[in-house]
N, C-alpha and C positions, 0 to 999 in steps of 0.2 A: 414850522410848517413847510418850510422849503427843503428843510433835509428831510423830513418823513416824505415828502412829496417824491423825492428822489431815492429814498430808502428801500431797497426790493421792489422796485416797480410801482411805487405808491401804494403797496398793500396794507400799510399803516395808517394812511389817510383817515378813514372814517372813524376808527377809534379815536384818533386824536383829535379830530375835527369835532366829533361830538363831545368829547370829554371838556375841552377847550373852549369851544363857542356856544355849547349848551348847557355846560355845568353838570353833565351827567357824572355821577360818582364812578371814579376810576378803578377802585380796588379789584385786581385780578382774582382776589380771593371771594370777596363779598359784595362788590360793587354793583351797582345798577347796570353797569355796561355790560356785564355777564348776560343779564338776563333781558336786555333790551333786544328786541326783534326788529326787524325791517319793516314790518307791518305796523309797529307802533309810530313810524316816521312818515309823515303824509307831507309832501311837498307841495300838494295841490293846495291845502288848505294852511300848510305854513307853519303845523304843529306836531309836536312830539307828545305822544300821551305816555307819561310814564304810570302804568298801570299799578295797583295796590300789589300785586305779587312781584313787581319790577322794585319799587320804592324801597327805600332803606325803611322809612317809616310807616311802610305798608298803607299810603294815603294815594289817591290818584292826583296826579298834577300834569298841567299841561305846559310844556315850554314852548315859546314862541321861536321858530326858526329864523333867525337873523338872515339877512340877504348874502352876506358872505358865506354862512354855512350853506344855504340853499346852493349856492354856487358849487361849493366843495363837494357837496352830496352829488350834483349833477354829473361833475366832472369825474368823480369817482363813486359811480353808481354801486348802490349795496348788492344789487345782482351780480356783478363782477368782482368787486371789493368788499368781501365779508366784513362786519364788525369786530368779529374774533376770529383771529386765524390760527392757525397751528403753530406753536412755539411763541406766541405774542408775548408771553412773560419773559421769555429772554431776549426779543427783541425790544419789548419796552424797558426793560433794564439798560440795554445798551444806549437807547436815546436817553434814558434818565441819568445815566452815569456820564455821558457826553456833555449834557446841558445842565447838569445838576439839579434834575427834577425832584423835588419831593413827593411824598404821597399822594397829597391833595392840590398840589400847587395849579393844575389845569382847572378845576372847579374853583378853587379861591380865586383865581385871574378871572375868570368869567363871571364871577359875582361882582367883585370890585369895579369891573369895566361896565357891567351892566347898571350898577348903581350911578357910578360917573356919568354914563350916556342919558339914561332916562331919569335920574334924579328922583327915583320913587321906592322907598323902602317897602312897600307894602306889596308893589309888584314884584320887586326882587325876591322878597320872601317866597311869593307863590311861585315864581319861576324855578328856585332853588329848591323849594321845600324846607325852607329854615323859618324861623320866627323872625318878625319884625325888629325885637329886640337884638337878635343875634346879628342880623344884618348891621343896624345900625352901629354895635358895638364893635363888630369886627371890619367891617368892609367902608363905611361912610367916609368920603373924602380922602380915600387912598391914592385915588387916581383923578386926572384933570378929564374934563370933556374932551379935549384935544386928543389927549392918550386913547381914550374909549373909542374915537372916531377912527383913529389908526389902527388899533385892535380890530374893530368890526370891519376894516376895509381891508384885511389881509386875505388875498385871493390866491388861487392857485397860479403858480408861475409857468407851468405848462398847461396847454390845451390838448395834448394829443390823446388824452383819454376821451376827450369828446370828438373825437375824429378831425381834429385842426380847427373846430367851431371856436371862434372867439365868444368867450362869455363877458358879461358885462353886469354891473351893479344894478338888480333891480330896485325900486324903491324902498324905502324902510318899511319894515311890516310892523307897525306899531304894537307894542304889547302894553303900552302905558301912554300915556300923553307924550307925544315925541316933540323933542326939542328941534328946533330948525337945525337942518344939516346943512354945512357947506359941500358944494358939490363944485 
């Protein structure tokens, strides 16, 4: 995220932040990210509504906006930084090559970290739009709680997009029974 924050003035931040910290399917040919609109993202309620016409499986789901994602989206507001930008495929390919990112690695990382943080297969399945059996088979116990806390603590390095305002982590927005968080 530090790299995309500095790349092209942060133009890639919303795409990468939503795919990485909300598990939005990132494919630039058929992914949910292509159909996701700013009006689906409500920072006030802390929810991203993945409508059936956006969802891969054509079902409504609600993704809880974690505090760090809220900070990224406030620092890089969608009115100024669109989710999909011209030449995104070319820029995404550059980032993918530089960091060895595979097709769905951002989504898989989100799910692994979500399971590690909240320890709820059911809630992770709802957030990701998968079944509990898939979550258990592919994501359970891949990451530690400490790794998840670090992951969900990734914040923008620069605050110039907010006019120099310093941002801080708001309280955790629980999507499932939250575990105690070290502050």
